[in-house]
N, C-alpha and C positions, 0 to 999 in steps of 0.2 A: 504494500500500500504506500503510495507516494504522499509525502507531506506537502501541504500548500505553503508556498513561500510566505514569510511574515510580511504583514502590511498589505497583502493582496485581498481583494474582495472575494467573497464566496461566489462560486459560479451560480448564475441564475438559471434554474431549471426550466423557466418559462421564457428564456430569451428568444425562442423562436416565434413568440407571439408579438404582435405589433398593436399599437393603439394610436389613433382610432383604427378599427378593423378595416382591412382592405375590402373595397366594394368588389363583388364578384364580377368577372368578365363573362360575356355570353358563351365563350368557347371553353370555359373551365370544365375539366372532367371531374373535379372533386365534388362530393356532395355538399349541400349548403352549409351544414354544420362545420365541415372542415374548411370551407372557403372563408367563413367568417371568424372561426375561433381557433383554427389550427388543430394539431394532433392532440387528442385527449391525454391528460396527465394523470397517472395513478395517484390517489391521495396518500399522504404519509400515514404510517401506522400510528394509532392512538390507543390510549388506555380505554377499556370498555366503558367506564363511566363517562369520560369526556366524549367518546364517540356517541353515546346515547344522547347527551345534551346537545351535541352538534346536530344530530339528526332532527331533534325537536326544533331547533332554531331554523334549520333549512326548510322543514315542512311549513313553519310559520311564514317564512319569507316567500316560499312558493305560493302559498295561499294568498298572501298580500299581492304578489305579482300578478296572479290570475285576476284579482279584483281590479288592479290598476289597468291590466291589458283590456279587460272588458270595458272599463270607463273610457279608455282611449278609442276603442272601436266605436262605441256609442257616440263619442264626440266627433269622430270623423264622419260618421253617417249623418250627423246633424248639420255638418257644414254644407253651405249651398253649393250646387253644382257649378262648374265653370260656365262663364258667359259665352254663348255662341259667337263665333266670328261673324263679322259683317263685311260685305264688299262695298266699297265706296266708289261712286261714279261722279266725279266732280263736274264733268261736262253736262250730264243729264241732271245733276243736282239732287241725286238720291243715294240712299244706301239700302242694302237688302241682305238677307241672311246668306251666309256661306255654310251650307249644310255639312255635316260630318261626312268625310270621304269625298267631298266635292272640292274642286280646285278652280282657281281663277285662271282664265285663259288669256293669251296675249293677242290673239287675232280671232275675230268672229268669223264663222263660215260665210257670212254675208257682209259686204262692205257697208260702212255707215254706222254700224253699232259701236258704241264707245266702251262697253264692257261686256264680258261674257263669263259665265261660270258653268260647270258641268261635272258629272260624275266620271268622266273619262271613258264611258262606254256607250251609254244609251240616251241619257237625258242632258239637255242643254237649255240654258236661259240666256237671252241676249237683251240688252237695254240700250236705248238711244233717245236723245231728245226728239220730239215730234213737232210737226207744224200744228198751229192752232186749227181747230175744226169747229164749225158752227153746229154740226150734227155728229156727235160722237159715234152713234150707231152706224150711220152711213159711212163714215170714215173707217171704222173698224171692219165693216163688211168689205170695203174696197181693199183694205190692207191685207185681210185674210185671203182674198182671192189672189192678190199679188204674190204673197209668200207661199201660198199653196203651189203656185206654178213654179216658183224658184226652188222650193225645198222638198216638196212631196213627190211630184211627178206621178201621182197615183192614177190608176185606171178607173177607180171608183172612189170618189171623195164625198163624204157625208158630213153634215153639220151635226155635232153632238151636243153643243151648248151655244146659246146666244142670249146674253142677258146683261143688264146693267150691273155695275160693281162699285163698291166703295172700299178703298184701300187707304187706311189712315185718314188723313185730311183730304184725300183726293177722291173724286168720283170719276166714272168713265164707263166703258163698255168692254165686254170680252166675248170672244167668239172662238169656239174650238172645233177642229175638224179631225176626221179620221180617214186615212187613205188606205185602200186595199189594192193589191196587185194581182194580176192574173198569172204571173210566173210563180214558180215554186221556190224561188230564192229569197225574194224580198218579203219580209213579214210586215203586217200593218204598221203604219206610222201615225203619230199624234202631233197635232199642231195647235197651240193656243196663242191667239193674238189678243193683246190687251192694250187699250188706249186709255191712259189716265189723264184727266184734265182737272181744272179747278185751280188749286193752290200752286203757284209757280208755273213754270213752263210745262206744256204737255209732255208726257213720257210714253214711249212705245216699248212694250215688253213682249218678246217672242219666246215661247217655250216650246221645245220640240223633243219628242221621244221616239226612238226607233230601235227596237220594236216597241209598240204601244203595250203598256201593261199598267195595272192599278198602282204599283209602287212608284213608277216614274211619274205618272200623273199626279199622285199625291205630293211628291217632292217638288214638282214644278208649281203646284198650287201653294205650297208652303213658302216658297221663295217669293212668289208674287204677293201673297197675303202679308208678308213681312216687309214690303217695300215702304220706305219712308222718305 
């Protein structure tokens, strides 16, 4: 047995641990306990009486820790959820929700639009300032026919919604179309054209989904309803 030189510090049996603990990396192969706390260390031998008292203390601490953990979880659940992101269009003078898993685009599929968002696969919403219209319904009908020719190219196009709308402080008109195709490749498409007038400059909002499905329609409706 080798003697330790005088004046030297005793070796630290836990020197392989670090504090604060290292945050685990995604490609670590170690289990969570090893990533956070390192290799377990065997406790030193103790007298039976001291060991019994130590176990009592540890059980009390564990019980208190469980209560504290429960309080933390309840506190986290009580916190408000994060505020949804919003897309700002300074040219059109509006903002609108940027839904989860949606992204802002840099170029709209049709020229003239000043902002565009979409889910990257099927649903898209485009916004631009519009010209004043004395008859919002007539203007919306004309715009829906124009963009149906530009975007849908359907063999059979039907009107599925045609109604007045109020979005925040603005009023206007909205018209929705569904296009079907005779070929076996293209699935039905959905187009919603909304013209908002009233407060500020009129705004034109185009929502399109291909293929048409209830989820895409609902997401487009959510974006338009949240326009301010």
